[in-house]
C-alpha positions, -999 to 999 in steps of 0.1 A, spaced: -868 700 -6 -839 715 -24 -805 696 -24 -776 713 -7 -750 726 -30 -715 717 -19 -696 744 -37 -709 779 -39 -696 786 -74 -717 758 -88 -748 776 -76 -741 807 -96 -725 794 -128 -725 825 -151 -693 818 -172 -659 833 -173 -650 869 -171 -630 886 -199 -599 888 -177 -600 851 -168 -603 842 -205 -574 865 -214 -552 850 -186 -561 814 -198 -553 823 -234 -520 839 -223 -510 807 -204 -519 785 -233 -499 808 -257 -468 806 -234 -470 768 -233 -474 764 -270 -446 789 -278 -423 770 -254 -431 737 -271 -426 752 -305 -392 767 -295 -380 733 -281 -392 716 -313 -372 740 -335 -341 736 -313 -344 698 -315 -347 699 -353 -316 721 -355 -297 698 -332 -307 668 -352 -296 684 -385 -262 695 -370 -257 660 -356 -266 643 -389 -242 665 -409 -214 660 -383 -219 622 -384 -219 622 -422 -186 642 -422 -170 617 -398 -181 588 -420 -167 605 -451 -133 610 -434 -133 575 -420 -142 559 -454 -113 579 -470 -88 565 -445 -102 530 -450 -99 533 -487 -63 544 -483 -56 512 -464 -69 491 -493 -45 506 -518 -10 493 -526 15 514 -507 30 529 -538 -4 542 -549 -14 560 -517 3 593 -527 -23 595 -555 -50 601 -529 -38 637 -524 -66 662 -531 -74 698 -524 -107 709 -510 -130 689 -532 -169 690 -532 -183 656 -523 -217 641 -516 -227 627 -482 -215 593 -495 -180 607 -502 -184 605 -540 -170 635 -560 -196 659 -572 -203 659 -610 -198 694 -625 -231 712 -625 -247 690 -600 -265 704 -569 -256 674 -547 -226 693 -532 -230 693 -494 -195 685 -480 -159 694 -489 -131 669 -484 -94 675 -484 -68 647 -483 -32 654 -475 -6 627 -480 30 633 -469 59 610 -464 67 603 -428 97 585 -414 110 556 -435 85 537 -456 55 555 -441 27 578 -453 10 604 -430 -26 607 -443 -47 636 -430 -84 639 -441 -103 671 -434 -141 672 -441 -160 705 -439 -197 701 -433 -227 724 -437 -237 744 -406 -266 762 -423 -278 757 -459 -254 782 -473 -225 781 -448 -198 755 -444 -181 749 -410 -150 768 -401 -134 739 -383 -134 706 -402 -136 671 -390 -99 659 -390 -88 623 -391 -52 613 -394 -33 581 -396 1 567 -404 2 540 -431 33 517 -433 45 499 -464 66 476 -444 43 446 -448 33 454 -484 43 428 -510 
């Protein structure tokens, strides 16, 4: 006696038609392209976040460095838009390590005070710097300086 087949399509297993195979391939293609696009977007976001974070660290370190100097020497920190590495070190002429640009503005404010503004431009794409920089600003008083 022959066993009963529960599902009819199991009895006549002849494979997939061309239209079924094309539909399945199209669905797989859509899924893989969606995953690839999300991967590319996450890599770009990570790169932007990394450059932004490094720019913030460069500006913060410049402000911290100004706090370690004697009050009379703070004015010497003034610099125009200078190429720096991601560690905040000035780029040696001819080096390809230039990735960020730092600008430090030191102006007298009130009595016995310096207004220090640090602007750091960071890379948006490999050949393009940001239009709007990271800006950190502080007032440094010489009141307690010996």
